[in-house]
Backbone bond lengths (Angstrom), bond angles and torsions (degrees), N, CA, C in turn:
res aa  C-N    CA-C-N  psi(-1)  N-CA   C-N-CA  omega(-1)  CA-C   N-CA-C  phi
1 M - - - 1.405 - - 1.544 109.13 -
2 R 1.257 115.27 135.30 1.525 120.35 178.09 1.529 106.88 -126.05
3 E 1.375 114.88 126.51 1.428 118.54 173.22 1.493 109.19 -79.09
4 V 1.348 114.62 143.92 1.461 121.68 178.06 1.559 105.19 -143.46
5 D 1.379 111.54 168.81 1.463 122.20 173.28 1.478 108.65 -146.42
6 R 1.338 115.99 86.13 1.483 119.85 -178.66 1.536 110.02 -135.63
7 K 1.293 113.51 144.83 1.528 116.68 -179.56 1.568 109.22 -101.54
8 F 1.295 110.22 142.55 1.472 124.16 178.01 1.476 110.70 -135.03
9 K 1.389 117.74 160.43 1.453 122.40 175.27 1.486 102.64 -117.04
10 D 1.396 116.75 139.72 1.368 123.53 174.79 1.563 113.24 -78.51
11 H 1.284 118.36 -179.53 1.486 117.96 -178.73 1.485 111.53 -73.88
12 Y 1.317 120.78 -2.66 1.436 125.20 172.63 1.607 113.22 -98.48
13 G 1.359 113.85 -2.93 1.439 117.45 -176.84 1.542 116.35 89.13
14 V 1.320 115.90 5.51 1.472 122.04 -178.13 1.563 107.18 -87.20
15 T 1.313 112.49 131.93 1.544 119.47 179.61 1.511 108.57 -83.94
16 V 1.377 113.62 133.45 1.428 120.37 174.39 1.562 106.19 -126.88
17 R 1.347 115.15 162.30 1.471 120.20 178.89 1.507 110.68 -116.47
18 V 1.353 113.22 114.47 1.471 117.53 -177.65 1.556 108.00 -78.30
19 I 1.290 119.47 127.47 1.509 121.53 -173.44 1.531 108.06 -115.09
20 R 1.292 123.30 -18.35 1.457 121.43 -175.80 1.597 109.59 -154.67
21 W 1.276 111.36 151.84 1.527 121.45 173.52 1.525 105.31 -130.21
22 E 1.341 113.59 126.10 1.478 118.36 178.61 1.497 108.78 -110.90
23 P 1.307 119.21 100.00 1.465 121.32 -175.76 1.491 111.87 -64.39
24 E 1.345 117.02 -35.64 1.465 122.66 -177.92 1.614 109.33 -54.10
25 T 1.273 114.69 -45.56 1.472 120.53 -172.43 1.554 107.75 -105.48
26 R 1.308 119.08 0.38 1.448 122.12 -175.06 1.549 114.28 50.42
27 R 1.273 114.08 44.65 1.461 121.63 178.42 1.450 115.48 -113.32
28 V 1.368 115.99 140.13 1.510 123.42 174.48 1.503 105.31 -103.42
29 I 1.357 116.30 127.31 1.424 123.17 177.83 1.547 107.89 -108.23
30 Y 1.361 114.56 131.57 1.451 119.02 -174.98 1.521 109.49 -143.15
31 L 1.382 113.54 166.65 1.431 119.01 177.45 1.539 107.52 -120.49
32 R 1.341 115.17 141.17 1.439 124.69 173.57 1.567 108.77 -103.64
33 E 1.290 115.99 136.41 1.415 118.26 178.75 1.507 110.45 -62.66
34 G 1.360 116.35 135.61 1.381 124.33 177.29 1.518 114.99 78.35
35 Y 1.378 114.69 7.78 1.483 120.44 176.18 1.520 105.91 -119.34
36 E 1.318 116.38 126.35 1.492 120.73 -169.63 1.588 114.57 -78.19
37 H 1.366 114.80 -19.70 1.473 118.06 -174.12 1.587 108.68 -100.75
38 E 1.302 110.43 156.31 1.517 116.01 177.73 1.518 103.26 -77.22
39 C 1.295 117.05 147.87 1.429 129.43 174.07 1.579 111.11 -109.07
40 F 1.286 120.06 158.76 1.404 122.30 -179.53 1.513 106.12 -147.39
41 S 1.395 109.33 158.05 1.442 119.77 177.72 1.501 111.42 -152.24
42 P 1.329 118.60 141.99 1.451 119.48 174.33 1.486 109.91 -60.48
43 L 1.309 120.25 145.40 1.457 121.39 -171.92 1.528 110.46 -59.56
44 D 1.303 119.48 -43.46 1.499 119.94 -176.24 1.520 109.14 -64.92
45 Q 1.306 122.78 -34.66 1.443 122.20 179.20 1.553 109.01 -75.39
46 F 1.422 119.02 -34.45 1.405 120.78 179.90 1.482 110.87 -63.46
47 Q 1.391 113.96 -43.70 1.477 118.09 -178.83 1.542 112.70 -64.04
48 R 1.305 117.66 -29.37 1.482 120.82 177.98 1.571 109.31 -75.19
49 K 1.327 117.44 -37.20 1.471 118.08 -171.26 1.494 116.97 -102.73
50 F 1.301 122.01 -5.05 1.410 125.35 -176.24 1.482 113.67 -126.76
51 R 1.419 117.08 147.16 1.435 119.13 176.75 1.540 105.80 -130.16
52 E 1.344 113.80 138.39 1.526 114.13 -178.16 1.492 112.67 -72.32
53 V 1.270 112.98 150.22 1.567 120.94 179.59 1.503 108.04 -120.79
54 E 1.334 116.38 128.84 1.491 118.65 174.08 1.518 104.75 -119.35
55 G 1.274 115.49 118.49 1.501 117.56 -178.96 1.498 105.77 65.79
56 D 1.355 115.11 -120.66 1.495 121.81 176.92 1.424 116.32 -108.78
57 H 1.406 117.27 15.32 1.441 122.48 -178.81 1.523 112.76 -116.02
58 E 1.291 116.22 137.56 1.398 118.14 171.48 1.533 113.97 -92.21
59 H 1.358 114.50 155.06 1.466 116.88 178.59 1.519 109.44 -108.39
C-alpha cells in the first residue's frame, strides 16, 4: 500500500482526492467531497475515467 495525495477529475468533471494505491489488488482509493466513506476503483477503470489535475490544469 502506498499513501498518496493527488487530485483527479472524474468523467463528470468532479474533483476527487486520491489517498492510496494498493498494488496488490490494483485498486485506487480516493475521497469525494461531501462523502464520508472512502471510494475505490480498479486501476484500469480509474485510468479510463479520471484525469489528473495539477493546480488549475488537467493532464
